[in-house]
N, C-alpha and C positions, 0 to 999 in steps of 0.2 A: 249817582255822582252828577254834580253840576258840570255842564259843558265848559263853563269858563274856567273852573278849577282844573278840569282835565287838560284843557289846552295850555294853561299856565304851567302845569307840571310837565307836560310833554316838551314844551320849549325849554324848561329848566333842565330836564334830563338830557336833552340833546346838546345843550350848551355845556353841561357838566362833562359829558363824554368828549366833546370837542376840546375842552380845556384840559383834558386828562390823557395825553398821548402815551403816558407810561405810568406804572404803579406809583412812582415817586411823585408825579403830578397829581394823581388821585388823592394821595395823603396830604399833599400841600394844599390842595383845594378844600379838602375837608377841614384842615386846620383853620383856614381863613374863615370858612362858614361858621365854625364853632366859636372862634374868637369874636366874630361879629355878634354872636348870640350870648356873649358873656362868659364863655368857658375859659379856664385858666390852664396853661400847660404845666405839667409836672414831668420831671425827667427821672428816669429809673435810677440814676446814680446819685440823686439828691435825697435828702430827708424830706418826707412829706408831712405837711401840716394841712389837715382837711377840716372842714367845718360843716355842721348840719346845713343842708340847703345848698351846699357848694356844688359847682359844676366844673369838671376838670377833664383833661385828656392827656394821654401819654402815647408816644410813638416808639416803635422799635425798627431799626434799620431804615427809617424814613419811608418804609413801604407797608407797614402795618400800624394800626391805630386802635386804641381803646378809649372811648369817652364814657364818662359816668356822671350822674347827678344824684346826690344824696338826698334823702327826705329832709324836710325842714325841721322836724322834731324827732328826737330819739326817745326810746323808752326809758323808764326809770332805771337807776343803777341796779345791777343784779339781774336785769332782764335782757333779752335779746334786743339790740337797738332798733331793728326793724324786721320785717318778715322775711326778707330775702332779696335776691337780685332778679330783675326782669331783663333778660339779655336777648338781643338780636345780633346774630353773627352773619357776615357775608364775606366775600373775598374781593381783593383789589386787582388781581391779575387776570389776564385773558391769554389765550393761545396766540403766539406770535413767533418771530424769529429773533434770536439773540445774536448780536454782532460779536464775532470772535476777535481775540487779540490779533494784531497785525492783519487787518481785514482785507486790504486791497490785493487783488489778484488781476493779472492781465491775460486776456485771451486774444489770439491772433495778432499780437503786438499792437493792438488798437483799443480793445474794449476793456474798460476798467470795471471790475465787479467786486462786490463785497462778499467776503467769506462769512456766512451765517450758519446757525444751527437751529433746529426746531426747539421751541419752548412750548411744551404742552402738545395736545393732540388736535391739530387743526385740519380742515379740509383744504389740502394744499392747492388744489386747482383754483380756488377762489381768490388766491393772492396774485394770480397772473394778470398781466396787462392792466394794472391799476397804478395810479400815482402813489408812491410811498415816500416816507421820510424816516428820520431817525430821532429818537428821544430817549431820555433816561437821565443819568447823572454821571459826573466825572469827579475824580479826586484831584484837587489842585494844590500844588505846593504853595505854602505861605512863606513870607519873607523870614519868619522866625523859626522856620524848620518844621512847622506843623502842617496839617492837611485840612483843607476846607472841602466840603462837598457842594457842588454846584449843579443845579438843574440845567438840563439841555433839551431844547426842542428846535431842531432845524426846520423851522416853520415854513417850508416851501416844498414844491414838487421836485424831489431830488432823485428818486430811484424808480425803476420798473423791473419786473421779472417778465421778460417777453416770452410768449408762447412760441412753439415751433409751428410753422405754417402747416396747414392741413395737407398741402401738396407733398410734404416730406414726412407726414405721419398720418397716412390715410385711415388708420384704425383708431385714431384718437377718440372718436365718438362711440367706439365700441368698448371703451374702457382702457385707461392707460395708467400705469403705476409710476408716479413721479418719484425721482430719486432726489432727496434733499440736498445732496452734495453736488450734483451735476445739473439738475433741472431748475433748482430754486434759488440760485445766487442772483441777487439783484444787480442790474446794470446801473452804474453810477455816472458813466460818461465815456468819453473818448480820451485816449492817452494824449497828454499835451505834446505839442510838436517842438522840435529843436528850431533854432533860427533858420536852418536851411530847409525847413518845411517837412523834414522826415520825423516820424514818430520816435520817441525815445525808446530804446530797447530795455532800459532798466525799469523795474517796477516802481510805481508811484506811491511807495509806502509813506504813510503820513498824510495822504490827501484828506481823509475824513477828519483826522486830528487837526489839521490846519483849518478846515471848515468850522469845526467846533471852537477852536481857539479864537478865530476871527470874530465869531458871534459873541464870545464872552469877553473879548478885549484883553486877552492874555497871550503869552507865548506858548507855542505848541509844546516846548520842552517842560513847561510847568504843569502839564497834564500828566499825572502819574499813572492813572488807570481809569476805568469807567465801566458802568453797567448800562449798555446801550441796546436798544431794541428797535425793530421796524414797527411802523404803524401805518394804517391805511389813511390816506389823505381825504378820502371821500367823507363829506359831512353827513351826519344823520338827518333824516327828514321825515316829515309826516306825509303819508299817502293813503290811498284807498278812496272809494267813492264818497265817503263822508269824513275823510280825514281820521279814520278810526285805527289806522295801522301806523307803525313806526318802522323805519329801516335804518339801521345804524350799526357801526362796529361796536363791539364790547358790551352788548346788552347783557350777556353772561359775563360778569355778574354786576356790572355797574348800574343796571336798572334796580337791583335790590339794594346796592350801596346808596344810591341817590334817594330811593324811597325811605330807607332806614334813616338817613340823615335828615330828611325833611320831616319825618314823623317824630324824630328824637329831640330836635333843638328846643322845642317849646313845651314838651310834655313834662309834667310834674306829678309825682305820686306821693301820697302821704304815708304809704306803708312799705314801699319797695324802693331800693336803689336801682335806678335805670342805667342800663349799660348798652352801648353800641360797640361791637367788636368787628373790625375789618382786618382780615388776615391776608398776607401775601402767600404765594406759592401753592395755592390750592390746585392749580392745573398740573403741577408736577409732584403731587403727593403730600404736600404740607409738611414735609420732614425737615424744616429749617428752623432756626432760632426765632424767625418772625412768622412761622406758619402755625396753623391750628394744632399741629402735633408738637408744639413747643410748650414751655411753661408760661407763656406770656399772659394768658387769661388768668391762670391760677396765681401767678405772681402779683398781678394787679389786685385781685380780690383779697389776697392775703395782706397786701400793703394797705388796703382800705381799712380792714378790721384792726390791723396793728396801729394805724394812725389814730384810731379811736380808743385805743387802750384796752381792747378786748383780746382774750387769748384764743388758742386753737379750738377750744370747745365751742365758742360762739361762732367761729368761722364755719364749723361743721353744721351748726344749727342753721345758719344763714343759707348755706348751700342746699341743705335739705328742703328749705322752703322756697327754692329758686326755680326758675323756668327759662329754658333756652329755645328761641326760635331760630333754627338754622335756615337761612334764606339764600337759596341758590336756584337759578332759573330752571324751569321744567320743560319737558318736551310736549308741545301741543300735537294733536293728531294732524298729520300732513295731508292736505287735500289730494295729493297725487299718490300717496302711499298709505292709505288707511289701514292696510293689512299689517303694517309695522307696529301698530298700537295694540295694546291689550284689548281683549274683546269686551270688557265692561268698564274699565277705567280709562276714559278717553277725553282728557282736557282739551279745550279749544281756546283760541285767542279771544280775549275779551270776556272770558267766562269767570274770571275772578281768581282768587288765591288757589293754588294747587297744593294739596297735602300729598306728600310722597311716602309710599310704603315699599318695603322690601323684606322678603322672607329671610334673607341672609343678614339683615340688619345693617346694610349699607346706608339705609335711612333709619332714623331713630324713632319714627312715629309708631306709637302703640295706641291702644284703645283710649287710655287715659289722656295722653298728650294730644291726640287728634281731636278728642271730644272738647278739650279746653280750647283748641284752636278754632273749632267750629263755633263755640260760644262767643269768642272774641269777634269772629267774622259776623256772627248774627247781631251782636250788640253794635257793631260798626255799620250795619246795613250793607254788608259786602257779601257777594256770593262766593262759594268755595266749591272746588272740584277735587277729584282724586286722581292720582297717577300710580301705576305699577307697571313694571316691564312685562312684556310677554314672557310667559314661563319658559320659553325656549330661546330667549335672548339674554345676553349679559349686558347689564347697564353700567352706568358710572357710579362714582361715589362722591361724597361731598364733605362738609365741615362737621356735621352733627356728631357722628359716632367718633370722630377723631377728637373733637373738643371734650366730649363727655368721658373719654378715657382718662382725661386729666382732672376734670371737675365733674364729679358724678351728680348730675342733677337731671330732672325731668326735661325732655327735649322732644320737639317735633321738627320734622324737615318739611319745608315748603318751598315753593318757587313761583315765579310768574311764567305763564305759558309763552313759548316762543317756537319759531321754526328756524331751521338751518343753524342749530347750535354749533359753535366752533367754526362757522364760516367767517371769512374776512368781514362780511356784513351780515347781520341777522335781522329777522323780522319778528316784531312783537305787536302788542296792542297798547295804545296810549291809555285806554281805560284801565288796564290792569295796574299801571303805575299809580293812578289815583286810588284804586282799591287798596294797594299795599300801604300807601301813606295813611289811609284812614284806619286800617287794622293796626298798624304799628302805633299810631297815636293812641288808639283805644287800649292796647296792651300796656303801654307805658303810663297811662293815666289811671290805671286800676288803683 
């Protein structure tokens, strides 16, 4: 990889993450990038008219997106129009805290805290003593009685989850179990005072709502509901003795989302329809209408073949000739805990694409699909490595086997190696971003 390209992609990745404090911002930023590259939006509730060589995208819930580019030339009538779909799938969400309804609570008649709950499995302690804020979307009342969805990012240092002093918890460094309801509620500020200087005894319900309304220039009562989440204010950065490392929130899985987007926008294939699918809710099981365990991918592929006038048989032919790369970051060997890694499959930061295997099929890689992935890496001049869990440890799952339960096609699970997965900030390698872009470009240009 050229150092200039690597540096450019690292800066782009970190900016993309900074501009994407919630899943809704991830998809909004993807839409902007796709439209700049000439992609046209299609809505699920509309009739689709597609053309050979056309480039399109569709969203669901404003938190998942599927983009696709069709080949320039279709086959003759009576034949399959092209050979199949080349798909890369990743996910837009990361572990965080979701803000509950009626979120403000008061402690000691002075401290205003937000009532939040866990979203996904995070390392709780890493969220302590960091500047935090709130982002997401709100449903706003329209004058005609309808509802508009508005993006929200309270782009300032607003919250903190303060630790308990070591003097009051002498065993904290021996291991401490944090309670999400009592230990992890963020401090928003101090209760406003009455004119006489005394703190109000009534709760400050609506404080966060007023903050959001003020930013949007609307009345608080016009906000009907919202999907709001905490995010870490710390900006991602490049570090290491040669700038070879990156430290950032949300590397899992925005590193794969960004690499997929960069590899996708300019790739054109003569034989395959290229597809980039980014799903929400992977961190909580994918079982939503916008998750990988929904009909979203299947619906879009069916709409493509329907718009071209082909029947179900052609759809099945296309799927049979298709391939899915499920891209979700992977665990690198930890320098302080090498014994936690498998004894032979030990990926490292900067070592290239990680092909993931699992005997229980939580990862879909098999001999055929892994071999194909290795060939694409070879053709792109990119190294690859392998990952498997220790046989006595339970690992996580990802998008591949969930997606292929709805669309039965060949699939491989890969990731980019990282440390501290599901921490508030994670560590990866800038080189691996460039490797992923190169491989995805090669895959989509076949």
